[in-house]
TORKE-842241 format. One line per field, with one value per residue (C-alpha): residue in one letter; chain; z, y, x. Coordinates in Angstrom, 2 decimals, padded with zeros to 5 digits. Each point is the difference from the previous one (the first is absolute). Example, Ala and Ser with C-alpha at 12.3 -4.5 7.8 and 13.67 -1.06 7.14 Angstrom:
res <- c(A,S) .
chain <- c(A,A) .
Z <- c(007.80,-000.66) .
Y <- c(-004.50,003.44) .
X <- c(012.30,001.37) .
END
This chain:
res <- c(M,N,N,K,T,I,D,L,F,A,G,A,G,G,L,S,T,G,F,Y,L,A,G,F,E,A,L,C,A,I,D,V,N,K,K,A,L,A,T,Y,Q,H,N,Y,P,N,T,K,V,I,H,Q,D,I,R,E,V,N,P,S,E,L,R,S,Y,L,G,L,K,K,E,E,L,K,A,I,I,G,G,P,P,C,Q,G,F,S,R,N,I,P,A,E,Y,R,Y,I,D,D,P,R,N,Q,L,Y,K,S,F,I,E,F,V,Q,E,F,R,P,L,Y,V,I,M,E,N,V,P,E,I,L,T,A,Y,K,G,L,F,K,N,E,I,T,N,Q,L,E,L,L,G,Y,K,V,V,T,S,S,L,N,A,A,N,Y,G,V,P,Q,T,R,A,R,A,F,F,I,A,S,L,E,H,L,I,C,L,P,E,P,T,H,N,G,D,L,K,S,G,Y,N,K,K,E,S,S,Y,Q,T,N,L,L,K,S,N,Y,S,P,I,V,T,V,K,D,A,I,G,D,L,P,Q,L,N,A,G,Q,K,Y,D,E,D,R,Y,P,S,D,P,Q,T,T,Y,Q,S,L,I,R,H,D,S,T,K,I,T,N,H,I,A,R,A,L,S,S,I,Q,M,S,R,V,R,L,L,K,E,G,Q,D,A,R,D,L,P,P,E,L,A,P,K,K,H,Y,S,G,A,Y,G,R,L,Y,W,D,K,P,A,K,T,I,T,R,W,V,F,H,P,G,S,G,R,F,F,H,P,T,Q,D,R,T,I,T,I,R,E,A,A,R,L,H,S,Y,P,D,T,F,H,F,L,G,T,Y,T,E,M,A,S,Q,S,N,C,S,H,S,P,T,K,K,E,L,G,S,N,R,D,R) .
chain <- c(A,A,A,A,A,A,A,A,A,A,A,A,A,A,A,A,A,A,A,A,A,A,A,A,A,A,A,A,A,A,A,A,A,A,A,A,A,A,A,A,A,A,A,A,A,A,A,A,A,A,A,A,A,A,A,A,A,A,A,A,A,A,A,A,A,A,A,A,A,A,A,A,A,A,A,A,A,A,A,A,A,A,A,A,A,A,A,A,A,A,A,A,A,A,A,A,A,A,A,A,A,A,A,A,A,A,A,A,A,A,A,A,A,A,A,A,A,A,A,A,A,A,A,A,A,A,A,A,A,A,A,A,A,A,A,A,A,A,A,A,A,A,A,A,A,A,A,A,A,A,A,A,A,A,A,A,A,A,A,A,A,A,A,A,A,A,A,A,A,A,A,A,A,A,A,A,A,A,A,A,A,A,A,A,A,A,A,A,A,A,A,A,A,A,A,A,A,A,A,A,A,A,A,A,A,A,A,A,A,A,A,A,A,A,A,A,A,A,A,A,A,A,A,A,A,A,A,A,A,A,A,A,A,A,A,A,A,A,A,A,A,A,A,A,A,A,A,A,A,A,A,A,A,A,A,A,A,A,A,A,A,A,A,A,A,A,A,A,A,A,A,A,A,A,A,A,A,A,A,A,A,A,A,A,A,A,A,A,A,A,A,A,A,A,A,A,A,A,A,A,A,A,A,A,A,A,A,A,A,A,A,A,A,A,A,A,A,A,A,A,A,A,A,A,A,A,A,A,A,A,A,A,A,A,A,A,A,A,A,A,A,A,A,A,A,A,A,A,A,A,A,A,A,A,A,A,A,A,A,A,A,A,A,A,A,A,A,A,A,A,A,A,A,A,A,A) .
Z <- c(017.31,-002.94,-003.30,-002.41,-003.10,-002.82,-003.42,-002.29,-004.03,001.37,-003.60,000.16,003.38,-000.10,003.38,001.76,-000.75,001.48,002.96,000.32,-000.02,002.87,002.05,-001.25,-001.00,-002.50,001.15,-003.56,-003.51,-002.36,-003.93,-003.08,-001.83,-000.07,-001.44,002.68,002.81,-001.15,000.61,003.38,001.00,-001.02,002.00,003.11,000.18,003.52,-000.90,-001.31,-003.55,-001.50,-003.55,-000.16,-000.94,003.36,-000.44,000.25,003.17,003.16,002.54,002.86,-001.18,-000.48,003.43,001.67,-002.26,001.07,003.56,000.64,002.32,-000.81,001.04,000.08,-003.28,-000.33,-003.43,-003.09,-003.06,-003.73,-003.14,-001.85,-004.04,-000.82,-003.33,000.19,001.19,-001.31,-002.36,-002.02,-001.04,-002.97,001.46,-002.48,001.83,003.49,001.18,003.32,000.03,-000.93,002.08,000.96,001.67,002.38,001.15,003.04,001.42,000.25,001.46,002.86,000.48,001.15,002.63,001.22,000.63,001.22,001.96,-000.55,002.45,-003.38,-003.47,-003.04,-003.53,-002.94,-003.16,-002.82,001.28,-002.37,002.37,002.40,-002.31,-002.86,-000.41,002.18,003.11,-000.29,000.73,002.42,002.26,-000.20,001.25,002.67,001.03,000.04,002.21,002.55,000.26,000.87,002.86,-001.83,000.06,-003.45,-001.54,-003.82,-002.31,-003.06,000.90,-002.64,000.51,-000.96,003.27,001.99,-001.56,-003.07,-003.59,-001.29,-000.18,000.45,001.55,001.93,001.82,003.59,002.30,003.33,002.75,003.61,002.62,002.77,-001.06,-003.04,-001.62,-000.75,-003.60,-000.26,-000.60,-003.14,000.59,-003.64,-001.86,-003.37,-003.76,-001.01,-002.77,-002.28,000.04,003.41,000.58,002.86,000.13,001.11,002.89,001.60,003.10,-000.25,-001.96,003.12,002.40,-002.08,001.80,-001.04,002.31,-001.28,-002.15,-003.52,-002.18,-001.46,-003.60,-002.67,000.11,003.84,-000.76,-002.99,-000.63,001.37,-002.26,-002.67,-003.78,-002.75,-003.38,-001.10,000.05,002.56,003.34,002.73,001.03,002.65,003.63,001.79,-000.08,-002.19,002.65,003.35,000.62,-000.86,001.78,003.28,-001.92,-002.00,003.36,001.50,-002.85,-000.63,003.33,000.79,-003.64,-001.39,-003.77,-002.85,-001.31,-002.51,-001.68,-003.77,-002.57,-002.40,-003.54,-002.34,-003.57,-002.56,000.51,003.52,-000.41,-002.59,002.53,003.26,-001.79,-000.71,003.19,002.85,003.69,000.72,-003.32,-001.78,-003.13,-000.40,-000.49,-002.59,-003.57,-002.26,-002.06,003.43,002.35,000.59,-001.35,003.30,003.28,003.69,002.26,000.31,-002.46,-001.07,003.05,001.71,003.08,001.96,002.26,002.50,000.73,001.02,-002.60,-000.91,000.74,-001.18,-001.62,-000.95,-003.65,001.26,-002.39,-003.13,-000.43,-001.90,003.00,002.32,001.03,000.40,-001.79,001.62,000.72,-001.94,-001.00,-003.54,001.35,002.55,003.30,001.40,002.71,002.63,-000.76,-000.13,003.29,001.65,-001.20,001.67,003.53,-000.38,001.69,-002.24,002.04,-001.49,-003.43,-002.51,-002.21,-003.03,-003.38,-000.62,-000.39,002.50,002.37,-001.21,001.13,003.52,000.75,-000.34,000.82,-000.01,-002.70,-003.56,-002.54,-001.99,-004.09,000.23,002.09,-002.23,-002.80,001.18,000.54,-003.29,-001.91,-001.89) .
Y <- c(016.64,-000.73,-001.77,003.20,000.52,002.28,-001.45,002.10,-000.91,-001.94,-001.25,-002.39,-001.13,-003.02,001.07,001.69,-003.74,-001.88,002.09,-000.29,-003.75,000.31,002.09,003.98,002.13,003.12,003.43,001.43,-001.15,002.86,-000.94,001.88,-002.74,000.80,-003.41,-001.90,001.98,-000.81,-003.67,000.98,001.89,-002.82,-002.80,003.01,002.39,000.99,001.04,003.67,-000.43,003.31,000.20,002.23,000.24,-001.09,003.12,002.37,-001.54,002.07,-002.86,002.60,000.75,-003.65,-000.73,002.67,-000.79,-003.79,001.14,-001.87,000.75,-000.59,-003.83,-000.93,-001.35,-003.71,000.00,001.38,-002.36,000.45,-000.81,003.23,-000.60,-002.53,000.62,002.31,-003.25,-003.02,-002.19,-000.87,003.94,000.35,001.11,003.28,000.99,-000.41,002.65,001.35,003.41,-001.24,001.83,-003.62,-000.70,003.04,-000.82,-001.84,003.74,000.69,-003.43,001.02,003.46,-001.74,-002.43,003.21,001.80,-003.04,-002.22,-002.93,-003.08,-002.08,000.75,-002.37,000.89,-002.25,-000.15,-001.89,-001.68,002.23,002.69,-001.35,-000.29,003.00,002.29,-001.52,000.05,003.65,-000.16,-002.78,001.82,003.33,-001.40,-002.25,003.13,002.65,-002.52,-000.60,003.96,-000.07,-002.37,-003.53,-002.85,-001.83,-003.03,-000.43,-003.33,-001.76,-002.55,-002.58,-000.11,-003.81,-000.67,001.27,-001.73,002.07,-002.02,002.53,000.41,003.72,001.26,003.55,002.17,001.03,002.89,-000.67,002.46,000.36,002.67,-002.74,-002.68,-001.61,-002.19,-003.59,-001.21,-002.81,-003.19,-001.95,-002.21,-001.91,-001.97,-001.54,000.27,003.64,-000.26,001.72,003.39,-000.36,002.29,-001.60,003.14,002.19,-002.55,-001.43,000.93,-002.23,-003.05,000.10,-000.53,-002.83,-003.45,-003.10,000.26,003.41,-000.27,-000.67,002.72,001.25,-000.80,001.50,-002.94,000.41,003.49,-000.04,-003.59,000.45,002.68,-000.63,-000.52,002.63,000.87,002.95,002.65,-001.22,000.94,-001.81,001.39,-002.38,000.71,-003.00,-002.17,-003.03,-002.03,-000.57,001.48,-002.57,001.41,001.82,002.79,000.12,-000.14,002.95,002.18,-000.76,001.73,001.05,-000.02,-001.54,000.76,000.32,003.81,001.20,-003.69,001.59,-001.30,002.36,-000.46,-001.01,001.06,-002.78,-000.26,-000.18,-002.78,-001.82,000.26,-001.28,-002.89,-001.21,000.28,-002.49,000.66,001.80,000.96,003.05,002.16,-001.98,-003.08,001.43,-001.03,002.87,001.14,000.75,001.08,003.80,001.54,001.65,-001.41,000.68,-003.14,-002.04,001.68,-001.73,-002.73,-002.19,-000.14,-003.40,-001.52,-001.25,003.11,003.44,002.66,002.40,003.87,000.67,003.74,002.74,-001.97,-003.01,000.33,000.35,-003.78,001.67,001.55,-003.05,-003.11,000.80,-002.87,-002.67,-003.19,-002.02,002.36,002.03,003.36,002.69,-000.75,002.02,003.05,-002.36,-002.50,003.07,001.19,-003.46,-000.49,003.62,-001.74,002.79,-001.71,-000.84,002.77,002.65,001.28,002.17,002.63,001.40,-001.33,-003.27,001.73,002.55,-002.80,-002.06,003.03,000.37,-003.45,000.51,003.78,003.50,001.97,000.38,-001.31,002.90,000.29,-001.72,-002.77,-000.56,-000.02,-002.51,-002.22,-000.50,-003.22,-001.00) .
X <- c(-001.71,-002.70,000.79,-000.45,001.67,000.60,000.76,002.07,000.18,-003.00,-001.24,-003.00,001.07,002.29,002.32,-003.18,-001.53,002.80,-000.16,-003.64,000.24,002.49,-002.36,000.92,-002.29,000.91,-001.01,001.27,000.80,001.82,000.79,000.02,-002.02,-003.62,-001.12,002.29,-001.36,-003.66,001.13,001.35,-003.30,-002.28,002.07,000.28,-002.36,000.58,003.52,000.86,001.36,001.83,000.18,003.28,003.45,001.41,002.79,-003.02,-001.45,000.82,001.18,-001.02,-003.18,-000.58,000.87,-002.24,-002.95,000.38,000.03,003.20,002.87,003.61,000.98,-003.58,-000.31,001.14,001.69,000.35,000.20,000.34,002.01,001.14,000.33,002.57,000.39,003.27,001.38,-001.66,002.12,-003.56,000.44,002.59,003.16,-000.21,-002.99,001.56,002.12,000.76,-001.72,-003.14,-002.52,-001.71,003.49,-000.53,-003.45,001.36,001.08,-003.90,-000.53,002.70,-001.59,-003.24,002.16,001.40,-003.21,-001.74,002.56,-002.11,001.66,000.78,000.81,-000.12,000.94,-000.12,001.78,001.92,003.23,001.88,-000.79,002.38,003.05,-000.87,002.38,002.62,-002.72,-000.46,-003.55,000.04,002.73,-002.27,-002.98,001.74,001.72,-003.12,-002.11,003.03,000.51,-003.78,000.94,-001.42,001.94,000.04,000.22,000.07,000.04,-001.71,-002.38,-001.66,-003.65,-000.01,001.84,-002.85,-002.99,-000.45,-000.30,002.28,003.61,-000.17,003.01,-000.22,001.99,-001.13,001.17,-001.50,000.50,-000.67,-000.18,000.49,002.31,001.42,-002.44,000.92,-000.67,-002.71,001.82,-001.35,-003.36,000.10,002.80,000.18,001.14,-000.17,002.18,-002.92,001.36,001.54,003.12,002.21,002.29,-002.92,-001.34,003.24,-001.19,-003.39,002.29,002.19,-002.96,-001.93,-000.47,-001.84,-002.72,-001.58,-003.03,-000.08,000.11,-003.49,-000.51,-001.87,-002.23,-000.45,-001.11,-002.25,-000.96,-003.39,-001.03,-002.70,001.48,-000.27,000.78,001.86,-002.56,-002.32,-001.24,-001.27,-003.38,-001.49,-000.37,001.33,003.45,-000.42,001.67,001.59,003.80,002.19,003.35,000.60,000.94,-003.51,-001.61,001.84,-000.13,-003.73,-000.11,-003.61,-000.81,-003.42,000.76,002.86,000.19,002.74,-000.18,000.62,002.35,001.05,-000.57,002.74,001.15,-000.04,004.04,-000.05,-002.87,002.41,002.91,-001.55,-001.83,003.44,001.60,000.06,000.16,003.49,000.73,000.40,000.91,003.12,-002.24,-002.01,001.07,001.92,-003.43,-001.79,003.15,000.33,003.00,000.71,-001.24,000.67,001.15,-003.09,-002.17,-002.99,000.55,-002.13,-000.13,001.10,-002.87,002.86,002.23,-000.84,-000.66,002.90,-000.43,-003.54,000.69,-002.93,000.52,-002.00,-002.63,002.71,001.57,002.87,001.33,000.32,-001.09,-003.71,-001.83,-001.76,001.53,-002.51,-002.60,000.43,000.05,001.81,-000.80,-002.83,-000.06,-001.38,002.86,002.44,-001.13,000.25,003.54,000.34,-001.64,-002.98,-002.90,-003.07,-002.12,002.18,-001.49,001.59,-001.77,000.74,000.63,002.05,003.40,-000.89,-000.51,003.18,002.06,-001.81,000.67,003.93,000.78,-001.46,001.17,-001.14,002.37,001.92,000.46,003.12,-001.08,-003.09,002.56,001.99,-002.43,-001.88,-000.72,003.46) .
END
């Protein structure tokens, strides 16, 4: 059987990239975000991209168009929108009947039509417990009714060599046998934003002979210094890779792209100049401290720890720990991409904020989300 996949809710291609590096090829990618799909197509020109609401795509017609028989596809992968579950969205904007919460049903319809050997669905950890486990149970039951053996768990990316304490829920299903979840490969101090309750599976398996966790410095320490508002334009790396992770992430890349530092306002610059590595808004003097702020807002990253979860708001220092550990600026798109484990060969297209959104997830921010993240 070939290693062909279909990526639903594909965004700019994060899941597809991981599968590509593992030897898979995406036949088709579907998303409603046109700008994200432009980035996807740029990086995967041989993949058929469909800019359309997935609810308007007929699975049977698509299977016929792709010339696939049932059970011929190796895997369907995808991450339906998570905003209806994510605790990063204010509680007053989360409700059970949010239309985005129902998009898993479209995902299941594609599984039913194509009957791939494997199914991998990714989402925020809260989907496993939200509304008393309603959605977890419904997704699992629907897949089992189709003949799949299903395993679910929340896994933390830092335990698998990614320089970010990003926990995500996975539904992994197979027509053949129950899949064993991967054992963690890395161990270390994950206290910078690490939620032990979400990852007891990994914690119980960690051993002293596992590889050390990958830190922010391991990931981005070789990239050129920049000032806020500056862009790196040279077609070369200024130095050789300094860590194993940097060697892996450079892959076949010959130059640095998307290394762009967003300009800061005068008050943002005043704040960052007073902060040292690891400090945040709580360490600012009263005259500069924002009246209200998120946990970690205006925070500098630690060099010797993984980053906390990188969100679409990485360009906005008031929305999280997004300041560079030592340079007076937020991290660049390339640095954010490395912290997500995108290879340097992956190039983002669009405006700065569009690229920031693409590196994290696919949907465009709503007016409510924009309002909840303004400078405070």
